N, C-alpha and C positions, 0 to 999 in steps of 0.2 A: 504489501501500500505506499501509494507515499505521502505526502510532509502534508500536512491543511496544517491554514494558520489559522491561530486561536487567539482572538481578541472578546482581550478581562476586561471590558468599560469596571471601573470603581471608584469610588465614592470620595476620596483620598490621595494624600504621600501614602500616610503606613500602608494604606491598605495594597497598594501599588508598592515597598518596594518589599512587604510579604513577597505578592504574585512575583515577587520577578524574585524573588530569593529563594523561595520556598518551592513556589507553583508552576515555574516556571523548568526552572532541569526537571523535574519531576515529573509531568508532560511530556518529555521529548523524550522521552520513555519511551512515548506510545506514539510516535513522529505526528507530538503538533508542537507548530511553532508557535507557546505563548506569545501574545502582541497587547503588553497590559499597557490602562489609554488608563485619566481623568477625566471622570464626565463632562464636560463643556456647557460651563455652565452662565454663563453673558458671551457668546455670540463676537462681539461689537470689542470685547477690555477681551475677550483672547485671556480671561479667566474662568479660572478649572478648578469641581471642589465643591464638597456637601451638591445632594439633591434637594433642591431647592423652592421645586414644581416639577409634577412626572412630564408639565411640556417637556420643559425640557432637557433631560432623560430624554424620555417622548424620539424629537425631532436629532437633538444629538446619537445617538444612537441609527436614527433612519437614514443621514445620514452618510456616515459608517459605512451604513451596508451602501446605501448607490456607490462606493465611490471603491468598494472592492461584491460588486452583485455573479462576482466567482462562485459557481455551489460549494466548492473549494475550502468557503472564508465558514468560520464561524465563532458565532455570537456565542456569550456573558454578557456575568453583571458582574458586583458585590458591591450588594450595598447592605445598609441598615435596617433590622421594620425597625428598631430608634426609631424616631421622629421622621418618619416617612411621610409625605404627605401628604394629608388628609383624600384629596384629591386622586392617587391616585388609581389604578380600575381595578374593584374586588370589595375595596375597604367595605360595601355597604353589607356582604352576602361575609366577608373575615370578618369585619366583629358581632359575628353570631357568635363563633369558636371561643370559648373556655380556650383549650386546648392552645397553647401558641407552635403548636408548631403548624396543629389544623387549618392557625388562623394564614399565617403563612405560604402554606403549599395555593390558600384557596389565591394571594395573590401574587404568589407563585404566573402558575393560571392564568389568569386576568395576564398579565405584567406578557404571558405568549400571543395569547390573543390579540389582542394588543399593537402588536406589530404585525403580529402574522404576519409569516419569516420562518417557513420548518429551519431555516440556519442558526434562526435565536431564541437560548438554551437557558434565560434566569433559574440564578438564585439571591437571595435575603435572606440577610447572614440576622443569623436568631442571640441576640438582638440587636446584638452589635462585633461588632471586628475583636469587641477589648473582651471577651466572654473564651477565645482562644488562649487566653492569660489562666484561668483559670483552672484551666487544665496543670494548671502546673504558675507556681508564685512566683513561685522562688525565684522563678529565672527575674522579679523586678528585682529580685530584693537586691542580691550580685551585679543587678549596675544603676540601686542609686543605694547613695549610700548612707552605713546607722537607719537602714529603712524595714528592722528585723520587727522592734516591736509592737510599728506597723501595719504592716504584710501578718504578723500574727494572728495583730486585732482583724481586720479584713480574714482573715480563712475563718475565724468565728463567727464570724457576722458570713456568712456566704455557704458553714458547714450541710450539708445532706444538701445542698442546692447540687446542681446537671450544672455545668457550664450554660448550657441551652440555656438555660433552669433561669437564669436569675432577670430581673424583670426587667418593664423598662421606660417605668417612673422616673419621672424625674430627679431622684436624689435618689435612682433607685440602681439604674441601669447600671452593664458592665463597668461606666467606663468614668462616673459621675460614682460609685464607692469609690472604683480609688481614688484617683484626683482629692477627696474630702481625708483622707489618711492620707493621698501622695498626691497635695497641688502642687512638686516638679511635674505629674506624670502629666498637665493639662498644658504645657510647651516644650517638655518634652516627644508628644508621642514618637514621631520618625526615628527621632535618633534612639530609642530607649521600648518601646511595642513593637512593632515588626523586630525586635534582629530573638527580644525575651522569643514572640511565640518563634522565630527560628529556631532559635535554639533547643525550647522542650521535644521540634525537632515534628515531620507532618505524622510515620503512625499512632502514638501518641494523644498529636491534633484530635484525629479519625474513631480513634476508642472515643477518647470524653465526646465526642459534639456529634451524634449523627443524623445530622441534619445539612451539617459541613462534612462530612466524609459522605451522606450522599449523593450529592457535588460531586464533590470529588470524583466519585467512583462511571459519575455517572458521563465525566468530561473525557474521564477512562471510555472508556467506549463508545467515545468522538471517533476514537483513532487508532491505530493495532501497535503492540511490541514493536521495541524498535530492532529492529534485527541485530541492527549496527552498519 
């Protein structure tokens, strides 16, 4: 099987760094050339980052799909459920679901239908990229000096939660909890967050985050193991 291009549109620079350093080399083993890009949120100013409203990510993706209309091009996303725009397709139905995984599944299917392109395979992170960091909080501790007590308190606060079950409240979303205990993280997400997730390792992330694992598995299935 020939190599296929996989465009991964992400929400911000932290996700981009993670995708480049972790997902890209892994997917290369399946003959997928992963090309990470941050969503364009202001075309006039060339500004990228954050899903401010659905129309912007939809239009950005459609432009990309027109630019590469070939059958060997594939497209996916990595955006957060937390703070997802209210006008996102499927929200009315998703709100009826009490289980976050069911909610995000409804949104992904509505997103796929809205784009109307069989090459598109959406992914919405439960509930934020930072959920991945809860798979092993010691990786944050290793990167933030004198953070042992704060990390221990954070770990105690989320004891019993699976990483993807840490919710989407304004004060209790994964990143908000980290910032409450470690304020420095807010300004060092890219420098600390992505390397910490990379150090945890893809196998551990996949075991502890089933929805994330399902996405990676689907991407693997779009390619073919690389024979060399």
